C-alpha positions as protocol buffer text, in pm:
chain_id: "A"
residue {
  index: 1
  type: MET
  ca { x: 7211 y: 12616 z: 10844 }
}
residue {
  index: 2
  type: PRO
  ca { x: 7291 y: 12865 z: 11125 }
}
residue {
  index: 3
  type: VAL
  ca { x: 7012 y: 12984 z: 11351 }
}
residue {
  index: 4
  type: LEU
  ca { x: 6983 y: 13343 z: 11479 }
}
residue {
  index: 5
  type: VAL
  ca { x: 6756 y: 13367 z: 11786 }
}
residue {
  index: 6
  type: ASP
  ca { x: 6577 y: 13659 z: 11950 }
}
residue {
  index: 7
  type: GLY
  ca { x: 6643 y: 13536 z: 12305 }
}
residue {
  index: 8
  type: HIS
  ca { x: 6390 y: 13717 z: 12521 }
}
residue {
  index: 9
  type: ASN
  ca { x: 6127 y: 13676 z: 12251 }
}
residue {
  index: 10
  type: LEU
  ca { x: 6179 y: 13299 z: 12264 }
}
residue {
  index: 11
  type: ILE
  ca { x: 6180 y: 13288 z: 12645 }
}
residue {
  index: 12
  type: GLY
  ca { x: 5837 y: 13453 z: 12638 }
}
residue {
  index: 13
  type: ARG
  ca { x: 5708 y: 13154 z: 12436 }
}
residue {
  index: 14
  type: LEU
  ca { x: 5840 y: 12881 z: 12667 }
}
residue {
  index: 15
  type: PRO
  ca { x: 5586 y: 12745 z: 12915 }
}
residue {
  index: 16
  type: ASP
  ca { x: 5838 y: 12664 z: 13188 }
}
residue {
  index: 17
  type: VAL
  ca { x: 6077 y: 12962 z: 13171 }
}
residue {
  index: 18
  type: SER
  ca { x: 5982 y: 13310 z: 13286 }
}
residue {
  index: 19
  type: LEU
  ca { x: 6127 y: 13646 z: 13189 }
}
residue {
  index: 20
  type: GLU
  ca { x: 6097 y: 13728 z: 13562 }
}
residue {
  index: 21
  type: ASP
  ca { x: 6347 y: 13450 z: 13648 }
}
residue {
  index: 22
  type: PRO
  ca { x: 6696 y: 13596 z: 13701 }
}
residue {
  index: 23
  type: ASP
  ca { x: 6841 y: 13283 z: 13536 }
}
residue {
  index: 24
  type: ASP
  ca { x: 6608 y: 13289 z: 13234 }
}
residue {
  index: 25
  type: GLU
  ca { x: 6890 y: 13346 z: 12985 }
}
residue {
  index: 26
  type: ALA
  ca { x: 7099 y: 13060 z: 13126 }
}
residue {
  index: 27
  type: ARG
  ca { x: 6799 y: 12826 z: 13118 }
}
residue {
  index: 28
  type: LEU
  ca { x: 6730 y: 12910 z: 12755 }
}
residue {
  index: 29
  type: VAL
  ca { x: 7095 y: 12872 z: 12661 }
}
residue {
  index: 30
  type: ALA
  ca { x: 7103 y: 12525 z: 12821 }
}
residue {
  index: 31
  type: ARG
  ca { x: 6803 y: 12430 z: 12605 }
}
residue {
  index: 32
  type: LEU
  ca { x: 6968 y: 12573 z: 12294 }
}
residue {
  index: 33
  type: GLN
  ca { x: 7288 y: 12381 z: 12368 }
}
residue {
  index: 34
  type: ALA
  ca { x: 7093 y: 12056 z: 12392 }
}
residue {
  index: 35
  type: TYR
  ca { x: 6912 y: 12140 z: 12066 }
}
residue {
  index: 36
  type: ALA
  ca { x: 7242 y: 12221 z: 11893 }
}
residue {
  index: 37
  type: GLY
  ca { x: 7383 y: 11892 z: 12018 }
}
residue {
  index: 38
  type: ARG
  ca { x: 7090 y: 11697 z: 11871 }
}
residue {
  index: 39
  type: THR
  ca { x: 7077 y: 11883 z: 11540 }
}
residue {
  index: 40
  type: GLY
  ca { x: 7437 y: 11988 z: 11480 }
}
residue {
  index: 41
  type: LYS
  ca { x: 7321 y: 12346 z: 11411 }
}
residue {
  index: 42
  type: ARG
  ca { x: 7518 y: 12654 z: 11506 }
}
residue {
  index: 43
  type: ILE
  ca { x: 7310 y: 12900 z: 11706 }
}
residue {
  index: 44
  type: THR
  ca { x: 7358 y: 13265 z: 11792 }
}
residue {
  index: 45
  type: VAL
  ca { x: 7118 y: 13397 z: 12054 }
}
residue {
  index: 46
  type: VAL
  ca { x: 7089 y: 13771 z: 12115 }
}
residue {
  index: 47
  type: PHE
  ca { x: 6954 y: 13921 z: 12440 }
}
residue {
  index: 48
  type: ASP
  ca { x: 6879 y: 14277 z: 12549 }
}
residue {
  index: 49
  type: ARG
  ca { x: 7052 y: 14467 z: 12828 }
}
residue {
  index: 50
  type: GLY
  ca { x: 7399 y: 14323 z: 12846 }
}
residue {
  index: 51
  type: MET
  ca { x: 7677 y: 14494 z: 13032 }
}
residue {
  index: 52
  type: PRO
  ca { x: 7904 y: 14588 z: 12862 }
}
residue {
  index: 53
  type: GLY
  ca { x: 7748 y: 14416 z: 12563 }
}
residue {
  index: 54
  type: GLY
  ca { x: 7885 y: 14177 z: 12307 }
}
residue {
  index: 55
  type: PRO
  ca { x: 7960 y: 13806 z: 12331 }
}
residue {
  index: 56
  type: SER
  ca { x: 7917 y: 13636 z: 12668 }
}
residue {
  index: 57
  type: ARG
  ca { x: 8214 y: 13416 z: 12751 }
}
residue {
  index: 58
  type: ASN
  ca { x: 8028 y: 13272 z: 13050 }
}
residue {
  index: 59
  type: LEU
  ca { x: 7730 y: 13144 z: 12854 }
}
residue {
  index: 60
  type: SER
  ca { x: 7875 y: 13077 z: 12506 }
}
residue {
  index: 61
  type: ARG
  ca { x: 7981 y: 12715 z: 12457 }
}
residue {
  index: 62
  type: GLY
  ca { x: 8016 y: 12471 z: 12174 }
}
residue {
  index: 63
  type: ARG
  ca { x: 7777 y: 12550 z: 11893 }
}
residue {
  index: 64
  type: VAL
  ca { x: 7592 y: 12824 z: 12086 }
}
residue {
  index: 65
  type: GLU
  ca { x: 7714 y: 13184 z: 12088 }
}
residue {
  index: 66
  type: VAL
  ca { x: 7543 y: 13422 z: 12332 }
}
residue {
  index: 67
  type: ILE
  ca { x: 7543 y: 13796 z: 12265 }
}
residue {
  index: 68
  type: PHE
  ca { x: 7405 y: 14077 z: 12480 }
}
residue {
  index: 69
  type: ALA
  ca { x: 7309 y: 14403 z: 12310 }
}
residue {
  index: 70
  type: PRO
  ca { x: 7540 y: 14686 z: 12411 }
}
residue {
  index: 71
  type: THR
  ca { x: 7421 y: 15000 z: 12584 }
}
residue {
  index: 72
  type: GLY
  ca { x: 7216 y: 15218 z: 12352 }
}
residue {
  index: 73
  type: ARG
  ca { x: 7106 y: 14928 z: 12130 }
}
residue {
  index: 74
  type: ASN
  ca { x: 6853 y: 14653 z: 12179 }
}
residue {
  index: 75
  type: ALA
  ca { x: 6849 y: 14290 z: 12067 }
}
residue {
  index: 76
  type: ASP
  ca { x: 6618 y: 14366 z: 11773 }
}
residue {
  index: 77
  type: ARG
  ca { x: 6866 y: 14617 z: 11635 }
}
residue {
  index: 78
  type: VAL
  ca { x: 7157 y: 14375 z: 11679 }
}
residue {
  index: 79
  type: LEU
  ca { x: 6954 y: 14102 z: 11505 }
}
residue {
  index: 80
  type: ARG
  ca { x: 6869 y: 14329 z: 11211 }
}
residue {
  index: 81
  type: GLU
  ca { x: 7237 y: 14428 z: 11178 }
}
residue {
  index: 82
  type: ARG
  ca { x: 7346 y: 14064 z: 11178 }
}
residue {
  index: 83
  type: ILE
  ca { x: 7086 y: 13979 z: 10915 }
}
residue {
  index: 84
  type: ARG
  ca { x: 7194 y: 14274 z: 10701 }
}
residue {
  index: 85
  type: ASN
  ca { x: 7563 y: 14180 z: 10732 }
}
residue {
  index: 86
  type: SER
  ca { x: 7516 y: 13806 z: 10677 }
}
residue {
  index: 87
  type: ARG
  ca { x: 7729 y: 13667 z: 10394 }
}
residue {
  index: 88
  type: ASP
  ca { x: 7475 y: 13391 z: 10330 }
}
residue {
  index: 89
  type: PRO
  ca { x: 7131 y: 13516 z: 10438 }
}
residue {
  index: 90
  type: GLN
  ca { x: 6955 y: 13240 z: 10239 }
}
residue {
  index: 91
  type: GLY
  ca { x: 7129 y: 12987 z: 10464 }
}
residue {
  index: 92
  type: LEU
  ca { x: 7013 y: 13157 z: 10783 }
}
residue {
  index: 93
  type: THR
  ca { x: 6711 y: 13074 z: 10998 }
}
residue {
  index: 94
  type: VAL
  ca { x: 6589 y: 13368 z: 11208 }
}
residue {
  index: 95
  type: VAL
  ca { x: 6379 y: 13289 z: 11517 }
}
residue {
  index: 96
  type: SER
  ca { x: 6170 y: 13586 z: 11627 }
}
residue {
  index: 97
  type: SER
  ca { x: 5812 y: 13704 z: 11642 }
}
residue {
  index: 98
  type: ASP
  ca { x: 5914 y: 14069 z: 11612 }
}
residue {
  index: 99
  type: ARG
  ca { x: 5772 y: 14209 z: 11285 }
}
residue {
  index: 100
  type: GLU
  ca { x: 6070 y: 14431 z: 11205 }
}
residue {
  index: 101
  type: VAL
  ca { x: 6318 y: 14147 z: 11258 }
}
residue {
  index: 102
  type: MET
  ca { x: 6106 y: 13906 z: 11054 }
}
residue {
  index: 103
  type: THR
  ca { x: 6070 y: 14160 z: 10771 }
}
residue {
  index: 104
  type: ALA
  ca { x: 6446 y: 14226 z: 10766 }
}
residue {
  index: 105
  type: ALA
  ca { x: 6510 y: 13850 z: 10744 }
}
residue {
  index: 106
  type: GLU
  ca { x: 6254 y: 13795 z: 10468 }
}
residue {
  index: 107
  type: ARG
  ca { x: 6398 y: 14083 z: 10262 }
}
residue {
  index: 108
  type: ARG
  ca { x: 6741 y: 13916 z: 10269 }
}
residue {
  index: 109
  type: GLY
  ca { x: 6596 y: 13574 z: 10182 }
}
residue {
  index: 110
  type: ALA
  ca { x: 6650 y: 13418 z: 10525 }
}
residue {
  index: 111
  type: ARG
  ca { x: 6412 y: 13156 z: 10658 }
}
residue {
  index: 112
  type: VAL
  ca { x: 6189 y: 13297 z: 10933 }
}
residue {
  index: 113
  type: MET
  ca { x: 6047 y: 13089 z: 11216 }
}
residue {
  index: 114
  type: PRO
  ca { x: 5814 y: 13242 z: 11475 }
}
residue {
  index: 115
  type: ALA
  ca { x: 5945 y: 13202 z: 11829 }
}
residue {
  index: 116
  type: GLY
  ca { x: 5645 y: 12991 z: 11934 }
}
residue {
  index: 117
  type: ALA
  ca { x: 5705 y: 12741 z: 11654 }
}
residue {
  index: 118
  type: PHE
  ca { x: 6075 y: 12712 z: 11739 }
}
residue {
  index: 119
  type: ALA
  ca { x: 5994 y: 12670 z: 12111 }
}
residue {
  index: 120
  type: GLY
  ca { x: 5813 y: 12350 z: 12018 }
}
residue {
  index: 121
  type: GLN
  ca { x: 6132 y: 12215 z: 11858 }
}
residue {
  index: 122
  type: LEU
  ca { x: 6356 y: 12270 z: 12158 }
}
residue {
  index: 123
  type: GLU
  ca { x: 6253 y: 11949 z: 12331 }
}
residue {
  index: 124
  type: PRO
  ca { x: 6312 y: 11605 z: 12180 }
}
residue {
  index: 125
  type: ARG
  ca { x: 5998 y: 11465 z: 12021 }
}
residue {
  index: 126
  type: GLY
  ca { x: 5752 y: 11322 z: 12269 }
}
residue {
  index: 127
  type: VAL
  ca { x: 5927 y: 11476 z: 12569 }
}
residue {
  index: 128
  type: SER
  ca { x: 5804 y: 11780 z: 12756 }
}
residue {
  index: 129
  type: PRO
  ca { x: 6024 y: 11967 z: 13005 }
}
residue {
  index: 130
  type: ARG
  ca { x: 5779 y: 11883 z: 13279 }
}
residue {
  index: 131
  type: GLY
  ca { x: 5774 y: 11517 z: 13174 }
}
residue {
  index: 132
  type: VAL
  ca { x: 6153 y: 11494 z: 13193 }
}
residue {
  index: 133
  type: LYS
  ca { x: 6154 y: 11624 z: 13547 }
}
residue {
  index: 134
  type: GLU
  ca { x: 5876 y: 11389 z: 13656 }
}
residue {
  index: 135
  type: LYS
  ca { x: 6034 y: 11083 z: 13491 }
}
residue {
  index: 136
  type: ALA
  ca { x: 6372 y: 11161 z: 13643 }
}
residue {
  index: 137
  type: ASP
  ca { x: 6206 y: 11214 z: 13983 }
}
residue {
  index: 138
  type: LEU
  ca { x: 6457 y: 11482 z: 14081 }
}
residue {
  index: 139
  type: SER
  ca { x: 6424 y: 11707 z: 14382 }
}
residue {
  index: 140
  type: PRO
  ca { x: 6439 y: 12084 z: 14330 }
}
residue {
  index: 141
  type: ASP
  ca { x: 6791 y: 12079 z: 14486 }
}
residue {
  index: 142
  type: GLN
  ca { x: 6904 y: 11814 z: 14237 }
}
residue {
  index: 143
  type: VAL
  ca { x: 6762 y: 12012 z: 13945 }
}
residue {
  index: 144
  type: GLU
  ca { x: 6951 y: 12324 z: 14063 }
}
residue {
  index: 145
  type: ARG
  ca { x: 7274 y: 12120 z: 14097 }
}
residue {
  index: 146
  type: TRP
  ca { x: 7238 y: 11995 z: 13739 }
}
residue {
  index: 147
  type: LEU
  ca { x: 7166 y: 12346 z: 13614 }
}
residue {
  index: 148
  type: ASP
  ca { x: 7474 y: 12475 z: 13798 }
}
residue {
  index: 149
  type: LEU
  ca { x: 7688 y: 12202 z: 13642 }
}
residue {
  index: 150
  type: PHE
  ca { x: 7566 y: 12269 z: 13291 }
}
residue {
  index: 151
  type: GLN
  ca { x: 7595 y: 12644 z: 13328 }
}
residue {
  index: 152
  type: SER
  ca { x: 7946 y: 12633 z: 13473 }
}
residue {
  index: 153
  type: GLY
  ca { x: 8066 y: 12371 z: 13225 }
}
residue {
  index: 154
  type: GLY
  ca { x: 8207 y: 12136 z: 13485 }
}
residue {
  index: 155
  type: GLU
  ca { x: 8203 y: 12004 z: 13837 }
}
residue {
  index: 156
  type: ARG
  ca { x: 8196 y: 12220 z: 14142 }
}
residue {
  index: 157
  type: GLU
  ca { x: 8303 y: 12146 z: 14495 }
}
């Protein structure tokens, strides 16, 4: 069952990621990639304000496709269009707390999950993001190195 995610809406529901962080999208995508790896689900996440808009080759990997809304459109509009154009809306899970997006999904028979509820599913059971960091006992520099590795898809010099 594919999952369609309202990216910035979900970021706003995560306790350890801020919309003010310039790397907020990359941090969410790393979480979604881990979730997709655990569950085998295909995920499309849509964000606002992409230049020039469309799929992001830098962030899309594996089972996670990242799309930025093009100029003149926002993520909610892109989400509604994708819901409307879905060939199998009953097989789609839409993650958003935006009323218009949720209504569009319900009208097509898609499963709707509020962003806050989905945020709770991003971490493996019994593990909080803060707990992982504390258990691993990583320095802030080590955490940034790991994030760089995961975001770039490989080793760096």
